[in-house]
C-alpha positions, 0 to 999 in steps of 0.5 A: 500500500505505497502511495505517493502522498506518503512517499515524501513526508518533507513535501509541503504545499507551500514553500516554508520560505514563502510562508515566512516571507508572507508572514513577515510582510503581514507583520511589517504592514501591521507595524506600519499601520500602528505607527501611522495611527500613533503618529496621527494620535500624537498630532496637536490637531488630533489631540485637540479634537479628541479633547473636545469630544471627550476621548481619552487619548491614553485609552485610544493609544493603548487600543492601537495594540489591540487592533487587528485585521480590517479594523487595523487596516482601516484605521491605518489608512485613515491615519495616513490620510490625516498625516499626509494632509497635516504635514504641509499645513492645511488650508481651512477647507482641508482642515474641515475634511481632516477634522471629519477624518480625525473624528472617524479615526477616533470613532473607530478607536472608541469602538475597539475600546468599547469591545475590549 
């Protein structure tokens, strides 16, 4: 009863080095998302909006480490938009848009905090 399925116990469907590279890329993307969120949360404009709507930034910052999957990707993308818009000094129109984005980011973080 020999079968080719049992012939090579070291045969893998996915090459271990490819798997390790994919996992490494995923971890790097998550780290980059978290860094972007932390950068956005550190901005004075974000801190001001958070204070005005009563968000505890310490809890929001702590919640960054609990974000995963879609929530982390969405928050990271939003944070990058905030960071890009605030880098060169924004006009009044952009600040209004940025404020909306900031509020959305904070709402995402609040949802995560409430879940935890």
